[in-house]
C-alpha positions as CSV (number, residue, x, y, z in Angstrom):
1,M,-77.6,-32.8,39.9
2,N,-76.4,-35.3,42.4
3,R,-75.6,-38.7,40.7
4,P,-76.3,-41.9,42.6
5,R,-73.2,-43.3,44.2
6,P,-71.9,-46.5,42.7
7,T,-72.6,-49.5,44.9
8,C,-71.5,-53.2,44.9
9,S,-73.6,-55.3,42.5
10,R,-73.9,-58.0,45.2
11,C,-74.3,-56.2,48.5
12,L,-75.4,-52.7,49.4
13,Y,-72.1,-51.0,50.2
14,P,-71.3,-47.7,48.3
15,V,-67.9,-47.3,46.7
16,D,-67.0,-44.5,49.0
17,H,-67.2,-46.6,52.2
18,P,-65.0,-44.9,54.8
19,F,-62.9,-48.1,55.3
20,G,-61.9,-48.1,51.6
21,L,-63.6,-50.3,49.0
22,T,-62.9,-51.4,45.5
23,L,-65.2,-52.8,42.8
24,D,-63.9,-55.4,40.3
25,H,-64.8,-55.8,36.6
26,E,-68.1,-57.5,37.6
27,G,-69.0,-54.7,40.0
28,V,-68.5,-56.9,43.0
29,C,-66.8,-55.2,46.0
30,S,-63.6,-56.3,47.8
31,G,-65.6,-57.1,50.9
32,C,-67.8,-59.6,49.1
33,R,-64.7,-61.1,47.4
34,V,-62.9,-61.6,50.7
35,H,-66.1,-63.0,52.2
36,E,-65.9,-65.8,49.6
37,E,-63.0,-67.2,51.5
38,K,-65.4,-68.2,54.2
39,T,-66.6,-71.0,51.9
40,S,-63.2,-71.8,50.3
41,L,-60.7,-71.9,53.2
42,D,-60.0,-75.0,55.3
43,W,-61.3,-73.6,58.6
44,A,-60.3,-76.7,60.6
45,A,-56.7,-76.0,59.6
46,R,-57.2,-72.3,60.3
47,A,-58.3,-73.1,63.9
48,A,-55.3,-75.3,64.3
49,R,-53.2,-72.5,63.1
50,L,-54.6,-70.2,65.8
51,R,-53.3,-72.7,68.4
52,E,-49.9,-72.6,66.8
53,V,-49.9,-68.8,67.1
54,V,-51.3,-68.6,70.6
55,I,-49.2,-71.1,72.5
56,P,-45.7,-69.8,71.6
57,S,-46.9,-66.2,72.4
58,I,-47.8,-67.3,75.9
59,I,-45.0,-69.6,76.9
60,G,-42.4,-67.8,78.9
61,R,-44.0,-64.3,78.4
62,R,-46.8,-63.9,80.9
63,R,-46.0,-62.4,84.3
64,G,-49.0,-63.6,86.2
65,D,-51.8,-66.1,86.0
66,Y,-53.6,-64.7,82.9
67,D,-52.9,-65.9,79.4
68,C,-54.7,-63.2,77.5
69,V,-56.9,-60.1,77.8
70,V,-60.4,-60.4,76.2
71,P,-62.4,-57.3,75.6
72,V,-66.2,-57.8,75.7
73,R,-69.4,-55.9,75.2
74,G,-72.9,-56.8,76.4
75,S,-73.9,-58.6,73.3
76,P,-74.3,-62.4,72.5
77,E,-71.2,-62.3,70.3
78,S,-68.9,-61.8,73.3
79,F,-70.1,-65.2,74.7
80,K,-68.7,-66.8,71.5
81,V,-65.3,-65.2,72.0
82,L,-65.1,-66.5,75.6
83,D,-66.4,-69.9,74.5
84,I,-63.4,-70.2,72.1
85,V,-60.9,-68.7,74.4
86,K,-61.8,-70.8,77.5
87,N,-63.4,-74.0,76.2
88,E,-61.6,-74.5,72.9
89,L,-58.2,-73.0,73.5
90,G,-58.1,-73.7,77.3
91,L,-56.8,-70.2,78.1
92,N,-57.3,-68.3,81.3
93,P,-58.4,-64.8,80.3
94,L,-58.7,-61.5,82.1
95,V,-62.0,-60.2,80.7
96,V,-62.3,-56.4,80.4
97,A,-64.8,-53.8,79.2
98,Y,-64.7,-50.1,78.6
99,N,-67.9,-48.5,79.9
100,C,-69.9,-46.9,77.0
101,Q,-72.0,-45.1,79.7
102,F,-75.2,-45.7,77.7
103,H,-75.8,-49.2,79.0
104,T,-79.2,-51.0,78.5
105,P,-80.8,-53.6,80.8
106,A,-80.1,-56.3,78.1
107,G,-76.5,-55.3,77.9
108,I,-76.0,-55.3,81.6
109,A,-77.7,-58.7,81.9
110,N,-75.4,-60.1,79.3
111,I,-72.2,-58.8,81.0
112,D,-73.4,-60.3,84.3
113,L,-74.4,-63.6,82.7
114,L,-71.1,-64.1,80.8
115,R,-69.1,-63.5,84.0
116,E,-71.1,-66.3,85.7
117,V,-71.2,-68.7,82.7
118,F,-67.4,-68.6,82.1
119,D,-66.3,-67.9,85.7
120,V,-63.8,-65.2,84.7
121,D,-62.1,-62.3,86.4
122,F,-63.6,-59.1,85.0
123,R,-62.5,-55.5,85.0
124,L,-64.8,-52.6,83.9
125,H,-63.2,-49.2,83.3
126,T,-65.4,-46.2,83.6
127,S,-64.0,-42.8,82.6
128,N,-65.1,-39.8,84.7
129,P,-68.7,-39.2,83.5
130,V,-68.2,-35.4,83.5
131,I,-65.1,-35.7,81.3
132,Y,-66.8,-38.3,79.1
133,K,-69.6,-35.8,78.3
134,K,-66.9,-33.2,77.4
135,L,-65.4,-35.8,75.1
136,V,-68.7,-36.5,73.5
137,R,-69.4,-32.8,73.0
138,E,-66.1,-32.3,71.3
139,S,-66.5,-35.4,69.1
140,L,-70.0,-34.2,68.0
141,A,-68.6,-30.8,67.1
142,R,-65.6,-32.1,65.2
143,F,-66.8,-35.4,63.7
144,R,-70.6,-35.5,64.1
145,S,-69.9,-38.7,66.0
146,L,-70.7,-39.6,69.6
147,R,-68.9,-42.9,69.3
148,W,-65.4,-41.6,68.8
149,P,-64.6,-41.3,72.6
150,F,-65.9,-44.8,73.2
151,L,-63.9,-46.3,70.3
152,A,-60.7,-44.5,71.5
153,G,-61.3,-45.9,75.0
154,E,-62.3,-49.4,74.0
155,T,-59.3,-49.9,71.7
156,Q,-56.9,-48.5,74.3
157,F,-58.1,-50.0,77.6
158,P,-57.5,-53.7,76.9
159,V,-54.0,-52.9,75.5
160,R,-53.2,-50.8,78.5
161,V,-54.2,-53.6,80.9
162,A,-52.1,-56.1,78.9
163,A,-49.1,-53.7,79.1
164,D,-49.5,-53.0,82.8
165,K,-49.9,-56.7,83.8
166,G,-47.4,-58.2,81.3
167,I,-50.1,-60.3,79.6
168,P,-48.9,-61.2,76.1
169,L,-52.1,-61.5,74.1
170,V,-55.2,-59.4,73.5
171,I,-57.9,-61.5,71.7
172,W,-60.6,-59.6,69.7
173,P,-63.5,-61.1,67.8
174,V,-63.2,-59.5,64.3
175,H,-61.2,-57.0,62.3
176,Q,-64.0,-54.8,61.1
177,P,-62.3,-53.4,58.0
178,T,-61.7,-56.9,56.7
179,E,-65.2,-58.1,57.5
180,Q,-66.9,-55.1,55.8
181,T,-64.7,-54.1,52.9
182,G,-62.1,-56.8,52.5
183,T,-59.0,-54.8,53.4
184,H,-57.1,-58.0,54.0
185,S,-57.4,-61.7,53.2
186,Y,-58.0,-63.9,56.3
187,V,-54.8,-65.8,55.5
188,E,-52.9,-62.5,55.9
189,E,-53.9,-62.6,59.6
190,P,-54.0,-58.9,60.3
191,E,-53.2,-58.1,63.9
192,M,-54.0,-55.2,66.3
193,S,-51.9,-52.2,65.5
194,R,-51.7,-48.5,66.3
195,R,-52.0,-47.7,62.6
196,S,-55.2,-49.7,62.2
197,R,-56.7,-48.0,65.2
198,H,-55.7,-44.6,63.9
199,C,-57.1,-45.1,60.4
200,Y,-60.2,-47.1,61.0
201,D,-61.4,-46.5,64.6
202,L,-60.2,-42.9,65.2
203,L,-61.0,-41.5,61.8
204,G,-57.4,-40.5,61.3
205,W,-57.2,-38.4,64.5
206,E,-55.3,-39.0,67.8
207,P,-56.6,-37.9,71.2
208,D,-54.0,-35.3,71.8
209,E,-55.1,-33.5,68.6
210,L,-58.4,-32.7,70.3
211,V,-56.7,-30.6,72.9
212,T,-56.4,-27.1,71.4
213,T,-56.9,-23.6,72.6
214,S,-60.4,-23.5,71.2
215,S,-61.5,-27.0,72.4
216,L,-63.3,-27.9,75.6
217,L,-60.6,-30.4,76.6
218,Q,-57.5,-30.3,78.7
219,P,-54.5,-32.7,78.5
220,N,-55.7,-34.7,81.5
221,D,-59.1,-35.2,79.9
222,I,-57.7,-37.6,77.3
223,E,-55.5,-39.8,79.5
224,D,-58.0,-42.7,79.3
225,L,-57.8,-42.6,75.5
226,E,-54.1,-42.6,74.9
227,Y,-52.6,-45.8,73.5
228,P,-49.5,-47.4,75.2
229,A,-46.1,-46.6,73.7
230,D,-44.7,-48.9,71.0
231,A,-41.7,-49.5,73.2
232,E,-43.9,-50.7,76.0
233,L,-45.7,-53.2,73.8
234,L,-42.4,-54.5,72.3
235,E,-41.0,-54.9,75.8
236,H,-43.7,-57.4,76.8
237,G,-44.2,-58.9,73.3
238,I,-47.9,-58.0,73.3
239,R,-49.9,-59.0,70.2
240,G,-53.5,-58.5,69.4
241,L,-55.3,-61.4,67.5
242,Y,-58.6,-61.4,65.7
243,L,-60.6,-64.7,65.9
244,S,-62.2,-64.0,62.5
245,N,-58.9,-64.9,60.9
246,Y,-59.2,-68.4,62.2
247,Y,-62.9,-69.1,62.3
248,P,-65.5,-68.4,59.6
249,W,-67.0,-65.6,61.7
250,D,-70.8,-65.2,61.4
251,T,-72.1,-62.8,64.1
252,R,-75.7,-63.9,63.6
253,R,-75.0,-67.7,63.7
254,Y,-72.7,-67.4,66.6
255,S,-75.1,-65.1,68.5
256,E,-78.0,-67.6,68.1
257,E,-75.7,-70.4,69.2
258,M,-74.9,-68.5,72.4
259,V,-78.6,-67.7,73.0
260,N,-79.4,-71.4,72.7
261,R,-76.5,-72.7,74.8
262,F,-76.1,-70.0,77.5
263,G,-79.2,-67.9,77.4
264,A,-77.5,-64.8,76.1
265,R,-80.0,-61.9,75.9
266,C,-81.3,-60.6,72.6
267,A,-83.8,-57.8,72.1
268,R,-85.6,-55.7,69.5
269,Q,-84.2,-52.3,69.0
270,P,-85.0,-49.2,66.9
271,R,-84.1,-48.9,63.2
272,T,-83.0,-52.5,62.6
273,F,-84.2,-56.1,62.5
274,D,-81.0,-57.3,64.2
275,T,-81.7,-58.3,67.8
276,Y,-78.1,-59.2,68.7
277,D,-75.9,-56.4,67.4
278,R,-75.0,-53.6,69.8
279,I,-78.0,-54.2,72.1
280,D,-75.9,-53.0,75.0
281,D,-75.8,-49.3,73.9
282,A,-79.0,-47.4,74.0
283,T,-77.6,-44.7,71.7
284,Y,-76.2,-47.0,69.0
285,M,-79.4,-47.5,66.9
286,T,-80.9,-44.1,67.8
287,V,-78.6,-41.0,68.0
288,H,-75.5,-42.7,66.6
289,D,-77.4,-44.2,63.7
290,L,-79.0,-40.9,62.7
291,L,-75.6,-39.3,62.7
292,K,-74.1,-42.1,60.7
293,Q,-76.9,-41.9,58.1
294,S,-76.4,-38.1,57.8
295,R,-72.6,-38.4,57.6
296,L,-72.2,-41.4,55.4
297,G,-75.5,-41.7,53.6
298,Y,-76.4,-45.1,55.0
299,S,-77.2,-46.5,58.5
300,R,-76.1,-49.5,60.5
301,V,-78.9,-51.7,59.1
302,V,-77.0,-51.6,55.8
303,D,-73.9,-53.2,57.5
304,Q,-76.1,-55.9,58.9
305,L,-77.9,-56.5,55.6
306,C,-74.6,-56.7,53.7
307,R,-73.6,-59.5,56.1
308,E,-76.9,-61.3,55.5
309,I,-76.6,-61.0,51.7
310,R,-73.1,-62.4,51.8
311,F,-74.3,-65.4,53.8
312,G,-77.2,-65.9,51.4
313,R,-79.9,-65.3,54.0
314,V,-81.6,-62.5,52.2
315,S,-81.6,-61.3,48.6
316,R,-80.2,-57.9,47.5
317,A,-83.6,-56.8,46.3
318,D,-85.3,-57.6,49.6
319,A,-82.4,-56.1,51.5
320,E,-82.8,-52.7,49.7
321,I,-86.5,-52.6,50.8
322,I,-85.7,-53.6,54.3
323,A,-83.0,-51.0,54.5
324,A,-85.4,-48.3,53.3
325,H,-88.0,-49.5,55.8
326,Y,-85.8,-49.0,58.8
327,A,-84.0,-45.9,57.6
328,A,-87.4,-44.1,57.7
329,Q,-88.1,-45.0,61.4
330,P,-88.0,-42.0,63.7
331,V,-86.3,-42.1,67.1
332,E,-87.5,-39.0,68.8
333,E,-87.5,-40.6,72.3
334,G,-83.9,-41.7,71.9
335,V,-82.8,-38.2,70.7
336,A,-84.7,-36.6,73.6
337,E,-83.0,-38.9,76.2
338,F,-79.6,-38.2,74.7
339,A,-80.2,-34.5,74.7
340,R,-81.2,-34.6,78.3
341,W,-78.1,-36.6,79.2
342,L,-75.8,-34.1,77.4
343,G,-77.6,-31.0,78.4
344,L,-78.4,-30.2,74.8
345,A,-81.6,-28.7,73.4
346,P,-83.3,-31.2,71.0
347,E,-83.3,-28.4,68.5
348,G,-79.5,-28.3,68.8
349,F,-79.2,-31.9,67.9
350,D,-81.4,-31.4,64.9
351,W,-79.2,-28.5,63.8
352,L,-76.1,-30.7,64.2
353,L,-77.7,-33.5,62.2
354,H,-78.6,-31.2,59.2
355,K,-75.9,-28.6,59.2
356,L,-73.5,-30.2,56.7
357,S,-75.5,-32.7,54.7
358,P,-79.3,-32.7,55.2
359,P,-80.5,-36.3,54.9
360,P,-82.8,-37.0,51.9
361,P,-86.5,-37.3,52.7
362,V,-87.5,-40.9,53.4
363,S,-91.0,-42.4,53.7
364,P,-91.9,-45.7,55.4
365,T,-91.6,-48.7,53.1
366,P,-93.9,-51.6,53.9
367,L,-92.4,-55.1,54.0
368,N,-94.0,-58.0,52.2
369,A,-94.6,-61.4,53.8
370,A,-91.2,-62.8,52.9
371,Q,-89.3,-59.8,54.1
372,Q,-91.3,-59.7,57.4
373,A,-90.5,-63.4,57.9
374,F,-86.8,-62.6,57.6
375,V,-87.2,-59.9,60.2
376,D,-89.2,-62.2,62.5
377,S,-86.6,-65.0,62.2
378,Y,-84.3,-63.1,64.7
379,R,-84.6,-64.4,68.3
380,V,-86.0,-62.3,71.2
381,N,-85.8,-63.2,74.9
382,H,-85.6,-59.7,76.5
383,E,-87.5,-56.5,76.7
384,P,-86.9,-54.1,73.8
385,V,-84.1,-51.5,73.7
386,T,-86.2,-48.4,73.3
387,G,-83.6,-45.6,73.8
388,A,-86.1,-43.7,75.9
389,E,-85.1,-45.0,79.3
390,P,-82.3,-43.4,81.4
391,Y,-78.9,-44.8,80.6
392,I,-77.4,-47.3,83.1
393,L,-73.9,-46.4,84.2
394,F,-73.5,-49.4,86.5
395,G,-75.8,-52.3,87.2
396,K,-76.4,-56.0,87.6
397,G,-79.2,-56.4,85.0
398,L,-81.8,-57.2,87.6
399,S,-85.4,-56.1,87.5
400,L,-86.8,-55.6,91.1
């Protein structure tokens, strides 16, 4: 008999979270305990501390006009990052993005808008689409993950740009392991590192390990995913900072602020109430979410609900019902579009989804009035992300 997995008594995270999670004597997880620092730390002093870290890192180190590299996605949260970097710190960033190749109209519109709002230089890197499909196929076969190639590229490209141009800083929004499972205190100020990328983003694998005699990949197929050498980073003194160590990061509050101030786009999407998170990637809450639920036993909506519980915006009891409600939502159109893109029979994806750990049967759970009001409190100003439309490789976000 399968026993239920122990979970945090405060949020919904299971004890076997892939980032590593501990429960204390009250059954409260390490992520919830670290989150308590958001109401106990002097965040004005933390923001001042960021300036103390940034300015010495820049002076005498940059080779050109740029003070830092800022990676962005097509979500409202990226507007907050640039608002801090440009308007509060007064830095001149080079803004970069690694192309996920599954762009949505909302995501493209956000990328286009933030370039205009903040008047920044921008570089988008797109890996060879044929090779990228090979990487996705290999990742699906090895990890049951279509996101591994993107995470490898997204965590490499900004650092590569910094190394090539001699830009001393890379500024990221959040350190995900700290936000979710409390791997660090904010005052420890964890920074970007090869080790963190290896353990948390790449599932303990390196790109060159995917090139074997039995794989689909050749050595030149992984060039876009390989991290710069440590000696190269040391030569230029390159550091990677996380703004969540210096600001009480709240993705929802910051996203809504950016929607109000700059008109950042937000949209309904499958299998979640969250209209801000990952709306730029048509596969994230469709194919990726099904794979995550099959592999880990919970879906992205649990991550979002844990955040909302910790900020006191929803109760744990209501969050459990909301999570069950969205976990039961089918996304056949999203699966069909992904299968078409990859050249995969839909039956093949279904086999992949079920081959190791068949997901338990779920049935739709209706929401009561209070739960529906929570869902409806999220802003919408763009057409829904359906997952059924062809993916956008390049675009301006214009409807003609």
